[in-house]
PyMOL Python script that loads the backbone (N, CA, C, O; Angstrom):
from pymol import cmd

cmd.read_pdbstr("""\
ATOM      1  N   MET A   1       0.827  -1.204   0.200  1.00  0.00           N
ATOM      2  CA  MET A   1       0.021  -0.197  -0.134  1.00  0.00           C
ATOM      3  C   MET A   1       0.842   1.052   0.342  1.00  0.00           C
ATOM      4  O   MET A   1       1.478   1.251   1.377  1.00  0.00           O
ATOM      5  N   ASP A   2       0.566   1.977  -0.985  1.00  0.00           N
ATOM      6  CA  ASP A   2       1.949   2.886  -1.010  1.00  0.00           C
ATOM      7  C   ASP A   2       1.814   4.278  -0.655  1.00  0.00           C
ATOM      8  O   ASP A   2       1.579   4.754  -1.766  1.00  0.00           O
ATOM      9  N   GLY A   3       1.807   5.062  -0.005  1.00  0.00           N
ATOM     10  CA  GLY A   3       1.388   5.658   0.552  1.00  0.00           C
ATOM     11  C   GLY A   3       0.859   6.370   2.538  1.00  0.00           C
ATOM     12  O   GLY A   3       0.665   7.415   3.160  1.00  0.00           O
ATOM     13  N   ILE A   4       0.870   4.703   2.721  1.00  0.00           N
ATOM     14  CA  ILE A   4      -0.211   4.455   3.553  1.00  0.00           C
ATOM     15  C   ILE A   4       0.518   4.176   4.316  1.00  0.00           C
ATOM     16  O   ILE A   4       0.997   3.112   3.923  1.00  0.00           O
ATOM     17  N   GLU A   5       1.164   4.571   5.642  1.00  0.00           N
ATOM     18  CA  GLU A   5       1.250   4.205   7.292  1.00  0.00           C
ATOM     19  C   GLU A   5       0.761   3.916   7.862  1.00  0.00           C
ATOM     20  O   GLU A   5      -0.385   4.303   8.086  1.00  0.00           O
ATOM     21  N   ILE A   6       1.776   2.461   8.825  1.00  0.00           N
ATOM     22  CA  ILE A   6       0.496   1.847   9.499  1.00  0.00           C
ATOM     23  C   ILE A   6       1.288   2.380  11.026  1.00  0.00           C
ATOM     24  O   ILE A   6       2.503   2.248  10.878  1.00  0.00           O
ATOM     25  N   ARG A   7       1.064   2.742  11.936  1.00  0.00           N
ATOM     26  CA  ARG A   7       1.509   2.592  13.264  1.00  0.00           C
ATOM     27  C   ARG A   7       1.110   3.251  14.614  1.00  0.00           C
ATOM     28  O   ARG A   7       0.422   4.269  14.546  1.00  0.00           O
ATOM     29  N   PRO A   8       1.417   2.843  15.659  1.00  0.00           N
ATOM     30  CA  PRO A   8       0.637   3.348  16.798  1.00  0.00           C
ATOM     31  C   PRO A   8       0.044   4.915  16.705  1.00  0.00           C
ATOM     32  O   PRO A   8       0.716   5.495  15.852  1.00  0.00           O
ATOM     33  N   ILE A   9      -0.775   5.640  17.163  1.00  0.00           N
ATOM     34  CA  ILE A   9      -1.205   6.748  16.978  1.00  0.00           C
ATOM     35  C   ILE A   9      -0.590   7.607  18.350  1.00  0.00           C
ATOM     36  O   ILE A   9      -0.470   6.936  19.375  1.00  0.00           O
ATOM     37  N   ARG A  10      -0.374   8.406  18.382  1.00  0.00           N
ATOM     38  CA  ARG A  10       1.268   9.456  18.992  1.00  0.00           C
ATOM     39  C   ARG A  10      -0.198  10.372  20.112  1.00  0.00           C
ATOM     40  O   ARG A  10      -0.858  11.352  19.767  1.00  0.00           O
ATOM     41  N   GLU A  11      -0.290   9.609  21.409  1.00  0.00           N
ATOM     42  CA  GLU A  11      -0.610  11.740  22.247  1.00  0.00           C
ATOM     43  C   GLU A  11      -0.993  12.488  21.666  1.00  0.00           C
ATOM     44  O   GLU A  11      -2.140  12.725  21.285  1.00  0.00           O
ATOM     45  N   ASP A  12      -0.166  12.918  21.533  1.00  0.00           N
ATOM     46  CA  ASP A  12      -0.366  14.660  20.850  1.00  0.00           C
ATOM     47  C   ASP A  12      -1.159  14.510  18.800  1.00  0.00           C
ATOM     48  O   ASP A  12      -1.262  15.379  17.934  1.00  0.00           O
ATOM     49  N   GLU A  13      -1.416  13.489  18.793  1.00  0.00           N
ATOM     50  CA  GLU A  13      -3.041  12.974  18.192  1.00  0.00           C
ATOM     51  C   GLU A  13      -3.577  12.537  18.005  1.00  0.00           C
ATOM     52  O   GLU A  13      -3.790  11.936  16.952  1.00  0.00           O
ATOM     53  N   PHE A  14      -4.502  12.614  19.588  1.00  0.00           N
ATOM     54  CA  PHE A  14      -5.358  12.266  19.787  1.00  0.00           C
ATOM     55  C   PHE A  14      -6.431  13.369  19.262  1.00  0.00           C
ATOM     56  O   PHE A  14      -7.456  12.923  18.746  1.00  0.00           O
ATOM     57  N   PRO A  15      -6.274  14.722  19.352  1.00  0.00           N
ATOM     58  CA  PRO A  15      -7.933  15.158  18.411  1.00  0.00           C
ATOM     59  C   PRO A  15      -7.530  14.671  17.988  1.00  0.00           C
ATOM     60  O   PRO A  15      -6.386  14.724  18.440  1.00  0.00           O
ATOM     61  N   ALA A  16      -7.597  13.318  16.410  1.00  0.00           N
ATOM     62  CA  ALA A  16      -7.564  13.041  15.063  1.00  0.00           C
ATOM     63  C   ALA A  16      -8.115  11.878  14.800  1.00  0.00           C
ATOM     64  O   ALA A  16      -8.794  11.506  13.843  1.00  0.00           O
ATOM     65  N   ILE A  17      -7.530  11.019  16.327  1.00  0.00           N
ATOM     66  CA  ILE A  17      -8.732   9.940  17.080  1.00  0.00           C
ATOM     67  C   ILE A  17      -9.542  10.839  17.463  1.00  0.00           C
ATOM     68  O   ILE A  17      -9.374  11.751  16.653  1.00  0.00           O
ATOM     69  N   LEU A  18     -10.242  11.121  18.125  1.00  0.00           N
ATOM     70  CA  LEU A  18     -11.557  11.682  19.297  1.00  0.00           C
ATOM     71  C   LEU A  18     -12.142  11.901  17.149  1.00  0.00           C
ATOM     72  O   LEU A  18     -12.502  10.916  16.504  1.00  0.00           O
ATOM     73  N   ALA A  19     -12.087  13.046  16.650  1.00  0.00           N
ATOM     74  CA  ALA A  19     -12.833  13.196  16.074  1.00  0.00           C
ATOM     75  C   ALA A  19     -13.146  11.934  14.588  1.00  0.00           C
ATOM     76  O   ALA A  19     -14.029  11.883  13.732  1.00  0.00           O
ATOM     77  N   LEU A  20     -11.777  10.962  14.919  1.00  0.00           N
ATOM     78  CA  LEU A  20     -12.809  10.415  13.510  1.00  0.00           C
ATOM     79  C   LEU A  20     -13.784   9.058  14.008  1.00  0.00           C
ATOM     80  O   LEU A  20     -14.241   8.246  13.204  1.00  0.00           O
ATOM     81  N   VAL A  21     -14.033   8.986  15.754  1.00  0.00           N
ATOM     82  CA  VAL A  21     -14.022   7.879  16.590  1.00  0.00           C
ATOM     83  C   VAL A  21     -15.948   8.858  16.632  1.00  0.00           C
ATOM     84  O   VAL A  21     -16.905   8.361  17.225  1.00  0.00           O
ATOM     85  N   CYS A  22     -16.001   9.881  16.052  1.00  0.00           N
ATOM     86  CA  CYS A  22     -17.003  10.640  16.784  1.00  0.00           C
ATOM     87  C   CYS A  22     -17.986  10.317  15.133  1.00  0.00           C
ATOM     88  O   CYS A  22     -19.098   9.787  15.141  1.00  0.00           O
ATOM     89  N   VAL A  23     -17.392  10.693  14.074  1.00  0.00           N
ATOM     90  CA  VAL A  23     -18.222  10.119  12.486  1.00  0.00           C
ATOM     91  C   VAL A  23     -18.540   8.802  12.819  1.00  0.00           C
ATOM     92  O   VAL A  23     -19.567   8.466  13.408  1.00  0.00           O
ATOM     93  N   ALA A  24     -17.384   7.837  12.322  1.00  0.00           N
ATOM     94  CA  ALA A  24     -17.594   6.260  12.833  1.00  0.00           C
ATOM     95  C   ALA A  24     -19.197   6.186  14.049  1.00  0.00           C
ATOM     96  O   ALA A  24     -19.954   5.217  14.104  1.00  0.00           O
ATOM     97  N   PHE A  25     -19.281   6.939  14.536  1.00  0.00           N
ATOM     98  CA  PHE A  25     -20.000   6.757  15.482  1.00  0.00           C
ATOM     99  C   PHE A  25     -21.506   7.684  15.869  1.00  0.00           C
ATOM    100  O   PHE A  25     -22.470   7.440  16.596  1.00  0.00           O
ATOM    101  N   GLY A  26     -21.133   8.836  14.980  1.00  0.00           N
ATOM    102  CA  GLY A  26     -22.339   9.260  14.967  1.00  0.00           C
ATOM    103  C   GLY A  26     -23.146  10.664  15.622  1.00  0.00           C
ATOM    104  O   GLY A  26     -24.244  11.188  15.434  1.00  0.00           O
ATOM    105  N   GLU A  27     -21.647  11.023  16.719  1.00  0.00           N
ATOM    106  CA  GLU A  27     -21.967  11.139  17.037  1.00  0.00           C
ATOM    107  C   GLU A  27     -20.910  12.074  18.078  1.00  0.00           C
ATOM    108  O   GLU A  27     -19.747  11.680  18.168  1.00  0.00           O
ATOM    109  N   GLY A  28     -21.305  13.235  18.809  1.00  0.00           N
ATOM    110  CA  GLY A  28     -20.007  14.341  19.231  1.00  0.00           C
ATOM    111  C   GLY A  28     -19.260  13.938  20.219  1.00  0.00           C
ATOM    112  O   GLY A  28     -19.226  12.736  20.484  1.00  0.00           O
ATOM    113  N   ALA A  29     -18.393  15.016  21.077  1.00  0.00           N
ATOM    114  CA  ALA A  29     -17.710  14.719  22.467  1.00  0.00           C
ATOM    115  C   ALA A  29     -18.189  15.985  22.084  1.00  0.00           C
ATOM    116  O   ALA A  29     -18.403  16.628  21.057  1.00  0.00           O
ATOM    117  N   THR A  30     -18.346  16.188  24.319  1.00  0.00           N
ATOM    118  CA  THR A  30     -18.248  17.513  24.926  1.00  0.00           C
ATOM    119  C   THR A  30     -16.719  16.746  25.571  1.00  0.00           C
ATOM    120  O   THR A  30     -16.251  15.608  25.544  1.00  0.00           O
ATOM    121  N   GLU A  31     -16.165  18.472  26.304  1.00  0.00           N
ATOM    122  CA  GLU A  31     -14.398  18.558  26.733  1.00  0.00           C
ATOM    123  C   GLU A  31     -14.892  17.112  27.150  1.00  0.00           C
ATOM    124  O   GLU A  31     -14.974  16.300  26.228  1.00  0.00           O
ATOM    125  N   GLU A  32     -15.247  16.669  28.477  1.00  0.00           N
ATOM    126  CA  GLU A  32     -15.911  16.186  29.310  1.00  0.00           C
ATOM    127  C   GLU A  32     -15.930  14.967  28.679  1.00  0.00           C
ATOM    128  O   GLU A  32     -15.196  14.328  29.434  1.00  0.00           O
ATOM    129  N   ASP A  33     -16.280  14.171  27.774  1.00  0.00           N
ATOM    130  CA  ASP A  33     -16.331  12.919  26.845  1.00  0.00           C
ATOM    131  C   ASP A  33     -14.694  13.265  26.472  1.00  0.00           C
ATOM    132  O   ASP A  33     -13.978  12.414  26.999  1.00  0.00           O
ATOM    133  N   ALA A  34     -14.093  14.047  25.885  1.00  0.00           N
ATOM    134  CA  ALA A  34     -13.144  14.487  25.839  1.00  0.00           C
ATOM    135  C   ALA A  34     -12.251  13.582  26.699  1.00  0.00           C
ATOM    136  O   ALA A  34     -11.659  12.532  26.447  1.00  0.00           O
ATOM    137  N   LYS A  35     -12.348  14.314  27.755  1.00  0.00           N
ATOM    138  CA  LYS A  35     -11.330  13.954  28.809  1.00  0.00           C
ATOM    139  C   LYS A  35     -11.067  12.813  29.612  1.00  0.00           C
ATOM    140  O   LYS A  35      -9.958  12.634  30.116  1.00  0.00           O
ATOM    141  N   ALA A  36     -12.482  11.650  29.834  1.00  0.00           N
ATOM    142  CA  ALA A  36     -12.609  10.714  29.376  1.00  0.00           C
ATOM    143  C   ALA A  36     -12.323   9.868  28.436  1.00  0.00           C
ATOM    144  O   ALA A  36     -11.600   8.898  28.662  1.00  0.00           O
ATOM    145  N   TYR A  37     -12.659  10.024  27.677  1.00  0.00           N
ATOM    146  CA  TYR A  37     -11.692   8.501  26.141  1.00  0.00           C
ATOM    147  C   TYR A  37      -9.978   9.032  25.897  1.00  0.00           C
ATOM    148  O   TYR A  37      -9.118   8.459  25.227  1.00  0.00           O
ATOM    149  N   ARG A  38      -9.854  10.316  26.693  1.00  0.00           N
ATOM    150  CA  ARG A  38      -8.287  10.459  26.200  1.00  0.00           C
ATOM    151  C   ARG A  38      -8.171   9.497  27.237  1.00  0.00           C
ATOM    152  O   ARG A  38      -8.158   8.313  26.900  1.00  0.00           O
ATOM    153  N   ALA A  39      -8.047   9.925  28.970  1.00  0.00           N
ATOM    154  CA  ALA A  39      -7.591   9.292  30.042  1.00  0.00           C
ATOM    155  C   ALA A  39      -7.628   7.475  29.735  1.00  0.00           C
ATOM    156  O   ALA A  39      -6.656   6.758  29.968  1.00  0.00           O
ATOM    157  N   GLY A  40      -8.921   6.977  29.190  1.00  0.00           N
ATOM    158  CA  GLY A  40      -8.931   4.826  28.817  1.00  0.00           C
ATOM    159  C   GLY A  40      -8.091   4.762  27.842  1.00  0.00           C
ATOM    160  O   GLY A  40      -7.201   3.931  28.027  1.00  0.00           O
ATOM    161  N   PHE A  41      -8.018   5.655  26.322  1.00  0.00           N
ATOM    162  CA  PHE A  41      -7.689   5.262  25.693  1.00  0.00           C
ATOM    163  C   PHE A  41      -5.835   4.363  24.897  1.00  0.00           C
ATOM    164  O   PHE A  41      -4.712   4.817  24.678  1.00  0.00           O
ATOM    165  N   PRO A  42      -6.456   3.046  24.738  1.00  0.00           N
ATOM    166  CA  PRO A  42      -5.607   2.273  24.901  1.00  0.00           C
ATOM    167  C   PRO A  42      -3.702   2.834  23.650  1.00  0.00           C
ATOM    168  O   PRO A  42      -3.316   2.001  22.831  1.00  0.00           O
ATOM    169  N   PHE A  43      -2.799   4.383  23.823  1.00  0.00           N
ATOM    170  CA  PHE A  43      -2.277   4.658  23.094  1.00  0.00           C
ATOM    171  C   PHE A  43      -1.168   3.270  22.308  1.00  0.00           C
ATOM    172  O   PHE A  43      -0.721   2.995  21.195  1.00  0.00           O
ATOM    173  N   ASP A  44      -1.131   2.751  23.615  1.00  0.00           N
ATOM    174  CA  ASP A  44       0.460   1.782  23.539  1.00  0.00           C
ATOM    175  C   ASP A  44      -0.278   0.369  22.629  1.00  0.00           C
ATOM    176  O   ASP A  44       0.267  -0.632  22.165  1.00  0.00           O
ATOM    177  N   ARG A  45      -1.570   0.757  22.628  1.00  0.00           N
ATOM    178  CA  ARG A  45      -2.337  -1.002  21.769  1.00  0.00           C
ATOM    179  C   ARG A  45      -3.153   0.311  20.992  1.00  0.00           C
ATOM    180  O   ARG A  45      -4.249   0.030  21.475  1.00  0.00           O
ATOM    181  N   SER A  46      -3.334   1.078  20.465  1.00  0.00           N
ATOM    182  CA  SER A  46      -3.488   1.285  19.061  1.00  0.00           C
ATOM    183  C   SER A  46      -3.105   0.862  17.558  1.00  0.00           C
ATOM    184  O   SER A  46      -1.875   0.856  17.591  1.00  0.00           O
ATOM    185  N   LEU A  47      -3.474   0.529  16.345  1.00  0.00           N
ATOM    186  CA  LEU A  47      -2.985   0.188  14.876  1.00  0.00           C
ATOM    187  C   LEU A  47      -3.281   1.738  14.382  1.00  0.00           C
ATOM    188  O   LEU A  47      -4.417   1.840  14.845  1.00  0.00           O
ATOM    189  N   CYS A  48      -3.027   2.994  13.763  1.00  0.00           N
ATOM    190  CA  CYS A  48      -3.857   3.862  12.749  1.00  0.00           C
ATOM    191  C   CYS A  48      -2.980   3.578  11.208  1.00  0.00           C
ATOM    192  O   CYS A  48      -1.943   3.063  10.789  1.00  0.00           O
ATOM    193  N   ALA A  49      -3.966   4.166  10.828  1.00  0.00           N
ATOM    194  CA  ALA A  49      -3.973   4.482   8.786  1.00  0.00           C
ATOM    195  C   ALA A  49      -3.083   5.704   8.650  1.00  0.00           C
ATOM    196  O   ALA A  49      -3.627   6.202   9.635  1.00  0.00           O
ATOM    197  N   PHE A  50      -2.378   6.441   8.374  1.00  0.00           N
ATOM    198  CA  PHE A  50      -1.745   7.802   7.670  1.00  0.00           C
ATOM    199  C   PHE A  50      -1.689   7.944   6.458  1.00  0.00           C
ATOM    200  O   PHE A  50      -0.765   7.525   5.761  1.00  0.00           O
ATOM    201  N   GLU A  51      -3.194   8.876   5.846  1.00  0.00           N
ATOM    202  CA  GLU A  51      -2.604   9.151   4.077  1.00  0.00           C
ATOM    203  C   GLU A  51      -2.350  10.650   4.053  1.00  0.00           C
ATOM    204  O   GLU A  51      -3.048  11.658   4.162  1.00  0.00           O
ATOM    205  N   GLU A  52      -0.333  10.227   3.756  1.00  0.00           N
ATOM    206  CA  GLU A  52      -0.530  11.506   3.536  1.00  0.00           C
ATOM    207  C   GLU A  52      -0.618  12.006   4.779  1.00  0.00           C
ATOM    208  O   GLU A  52      -0.565  13.236   4.749  1.00  0.00           O
ATOM    209  N   GLY A  53      -0.702  11.675   5.587  1.00  0.00           N
ATOM    210  CA  GLY A  53       0.111  12.796   7.544  1.00  0.00           C
ATOM    211  C   GLY A  53      -1.835  12.861   7.978  1.00  0.00           C
ATOM    212  O   GLY A  53      -2.324  13.571   8.856  1.00  0.00           O
ATOM    213  N   ARG A  54      -2.722  11.748   6.908  1.00  0.00           N
ATOM    214  CA  ARG A  54      -3.778  11.697   7.270  1.00  0.00           C
ATOM    215  C   ARG A  54      -4.404  10.661   8.018  1.00  0.00           C
ATOM    216  O   ARG A  54      -4.338   9.546   7.500  1.00  0.00           O
ATOM    217  N   LEU A  55      -5.185  10.783   9.454  1.00  0.00           N
ATOM    218  CA  LEU A  55      -5.779   9.466  10.240  1.00  0.00           C
ATOM    219  C   LEU A  55      -6.722   9.372   9.387  1.00  0.00           C
ATOM    220  O   LEU A  55      -7.557  10.253   9.181  1.00  0.00           O
ATOM    221  N   VAL A  56      -6.645   8.008   8.676  1.00  0.00           N
ATOM    222  CA  VAL A  56      -7.854   7.481   8.030  1.00  0.00           C
ATOM    223  C   VAL A  56      -8.719   5.781   7.997  1.00  0.00           C
ATOM    224  O   VAL A  56      -9.291   5.045   7.193  1.00  0.00           O
ATOM    225  N   ALA A  57      -8.331   5.827   9.464  1.00  0.00           N
ATOM    226  CA  ALA A  57      -8.484   4.358   9.843  1.00  0.00           C
ATOM    227  C   ALA A  57      -7.406   4.288  11.285  1.00  0.00           C
ATOM    228  O   ALA A  57      -6.270   4.702  11.515  1.00  0.00           O
ATOM    229  N   SER A  58      -8.134   3.756  11.836  1.00  0.00           N
ATOM    230  CA  SER A  58      -7.859   3.254  13.755  1.00  0.00           C
ATOM    231  C   SER A  58      -8.074   1.221  13.497  1.00  0.00           C
ATOM    232  O   SER A  58      -8.454   0.438  12.626  1.00  0.00           O
ATOM    233  N   SER A  59      -7.537   1.204  14.897  1.00  0.00           N
ATOM    234  CA  SER A  59      -7.978  -0.414  15.426  1.00  0.00           C
ATOM    235  C   SER A  59      -7.015   0.204  16.789  1.00  0.00           C
ATOM    236  O   SER A  59      -6.134   1.058  16.892  1.00  0.00           O
ATOM    237  N   GLY A  60      -7.810  -0.859  17.868  1.00  0.00           N
ATOM    238  CA  GLY A  60      -7.096  -0.747  19.679  1.00  0.00           C
ATOM    239  C   GLY A  60      -8.019  -1.685  20.208  1.00  0.00           C
ATOM    240  O   GLY A  60      -9.115  -2.242  20.166  1.00  0.00           O
ATOM    241  N   VAL A  61      -6.729  -1.493  20.812  1.00  0.00           N
ATOM    242  CA  VAL A  61      -8.273  -2.874  22.137  1.00  0.00           C
ATOM    243  C   VAL A  61      -8.254  -1.844  23.437  1.00  0.00           C
ATOM    244  O   VAL A  61      -7.303  -1.272  23.970  1.00  0.00           O
ATOM    245  N   LEU A  62      -9.578  -1.831  23.721  1.00  0.00           N
ATOM    246  CA  LEU A  62      -9.613  -1.107  24.853  1.00  0.00           C
ATOM    247  C   LEU A  62     -10.322  -2.941  25.957  1.00  0.00           C
ATOM    248  O   LEU A  62     -11.074  -3.905  25.810  1.00  0.00           O
ATOM    249  N   SER A  63      -9.101  -2.148  27.235  1.00  0.00           N
ATOM    250  CA  SER A  63      -9.160  -3.137  28.440  1.00  0.00           C
ATOM    251  C   SER A  63     -10.171  -3.070  28.980  1.00  0.00           C
ATOM    252  O   SER A  63     -10.940  -2.238  28.497  1.00  0.00           O
ATOM    253  N   MET A  64     -10.621  -3.774  30.060  1.00  0.00           N
ATOM    254  CA  MET A  64     -12.045  -3.949  30.916  1.00  0.00           C
ATOM    255  C   MET A  64     -12.457  -4.467  31.557  1.00  0.00           C
ATOM    256  O   MET A  64     -13.063  -5.392  31.015  1.00  0.00           O
ATOM    257  N   GLU A  65     -12.545  -4.472  32.653  1.00  0.00           N
ATOM    258  CA  GLU A  65     -13.008  -5.493  33.459  1.00  0.00           C
ATOM    259  C   GLU A  65     -14.382  -6.291  33.891  1.00  0.00           C
ATOM    260  O   GLU A  65     -15.226  -5.428  34.136  1.00  0.00           O
ATOM    261  N   LEU A  66     -14.858  -7.436  34.052  1.00  0.00           N
ATOM    262  CA  LEU A  66     -15.559  -7.685  33.881  1.00  0.00           C
ATOM    263  C   LEU A  66     -16.167  -8.447  35.679  1.00  0.00           C
ATOM    264  O   LEU A  66     -15.578  -9.234  36.419  1.00  0.00           O
ATOM    265  N   THR A  67     -17.466  -7.804  35.827  1.00  0.00           N
ATOM    266  CA  THR A  67     -17.703  -8.653  37.184  1.00  0.00           C
ATOM    267  C   THR A  67     -18.640  -9.763  37.197  1.00  0.00           C
ATOM    268  O   THR A  67     -19.772  -9.318  37.007  1.00  0.00           O
ATOM    269  N   LEU A  68     -18.637 -11.290  37.375  1.00  0.00           N
ATOM    270  CA  LEU A  68     -19.080 -12.362  37.818  1.00  0.00           C
ATOM    271  C   LEU A  68     -20.212 -12.399  38.603  1.00  0.00           C
ATOM    272  O   LEU A  68     -20.492 -11.493  39.388  1.00  0.00           O
ATOM    273  N   PRO A  69     -21.110 -13.730  38.387  1.00  0.00           N
ATOM    274  CA  PRO A  69     -22.032 -13.258  40.068  1.00  0.00           C
ATOM    275  C   PRO A  69     -21.205 -13.943  41.027  1.00  0.00           C
ATOM    276  O   PRO A  69     -20.562 -14.961  40.771  1.00  0.00           O
ATOM    277  N   GLY A  70     -21.246 -13.266  42.306  1.00  0.00           N
ATOM    278  CA  GLY A  70     -20.099 -14.167  43.255  1.00  0.00           C
ATOM    279  C   GLY A  70     -19.514 -12.593  43.624  1.00  0.00           C
ATOM    280  O   GLY A  70     -19.471 -12.314  44.823  1.00  0.00           O
ATOM    281  N   GLY A  71     -19.055 -11.541  42.622  1.00  0.00           N
ATOM    282  CA  GLY A  71     -18.371 -11.248  42.983  1.00  0.00           C
ATOM    283  C   GLY A  71     -16.796 -11.123  42.421  1.00  0.00           C
ATOM    284  O   GLY A  71     -15.969 -10.388  42.961  1.00  0.00           O
ATOM    285  N   SER A  72     -16.540 -11.878  41.364  1.00  0.00           N
ATOM    286  CA  SER A  72     -14.867 -11.832  40.939  1.00  0.00           C
ATOM    287  C   SER A  72     -15.375 -11.067  39.700  1.00  0.00           C
ATOM    288  O   SER A  72     -16.411 -11.026  39.038  1.00  0.00           O
ATOM    289  N   VAL A  73     -13.807 -10.308  39.693  1.00  0.00           N
ATOM    290  CA  VAL A  73     -13.585  -9.914  38.969  1.00  0.00           C
ATOM    291  C   VAL A  73     -12.332 -10.946  37.726  1.00  0.00           C
ATOM    292  O   VAL A  73     -11.432 -11.746  37.984  1.00  0.00           O
ATOM    293  N   VAL A  74     -12.959 -10.319  36.194  1.00  0.00           N
ATOM    294  CA  VAL A  74     -11.906 -11.144  35.447  1.00  0.00           C
ATOM    295  C   VAL A  74     -11.961 -10.009  34.461  1.00  0.00           C
ATOM    296  O   VAL A  74     -12.997  -9.454  34.094  1.00  0.00           O
ATOM    297  N   PRO A  75     -10.592  -9.690  34.023  1.00  0.00           N
ATOM    298  CA  PRO A  75      -9.726  -8.689  32.553  1.00  0.00           C
ATOM    299  C   PRO A  75     -10.786  -9.213  31.244  1.00  0.00           C
ATOM    300  O   PRO A  75     -11.307 -10.328  31.220  1.00  0.00           O
ATOM    301  N   MET A  76     -10.937  -8.356  30.387  1.00  0.00           N
ATOM    302  CA  MET A  76     -11.978  -8.099  29.747  1.00  0.00           C
ATOM    303  C   MET A  76     -10.271  -7.108  28.293  1.00  0.00           C
ATOM    304  O   MET A  76      -9.635  -6.083  28.537  1.00  0.00           O
ATOM    305  N   GLY A  77     -10.170  -7.916  27.166  1.00  0.00           N
ATOM    306  CA  GLY A  77      -9.773  -7.078  26.190  1.00  0.00           C
ATOM    307  C   GLY A  77      -8.497  -7.293  26.197  1.00  0.00           C
ATOM    308  O   GLY A  77      -7.764  -6.687  25.414  1.00  0.00           O
TER     309      GLY A  77
END
""", "prot")
cmd.dss("prot")
cmd.show_as("cartoon", "prot")
cmd.util.cbc("prot")
cmd.orient("prot")
């Protein structure tokens, strides 16, 4: 794929990933939403595609925990 750079997104590029997510899910983000999303965003576990320096696609693994009946907690993601 000529001209497509695949790499993790950097923290300074967060506004681009936030804009892409808003378009993908058809929702806007308040400043509070953006802060919460950034706090949990897996920069080290993201993989993004850039064309001519512009973010055009993304993927990532979101870490989560699941509480099972009985109160045990297991990692997810």
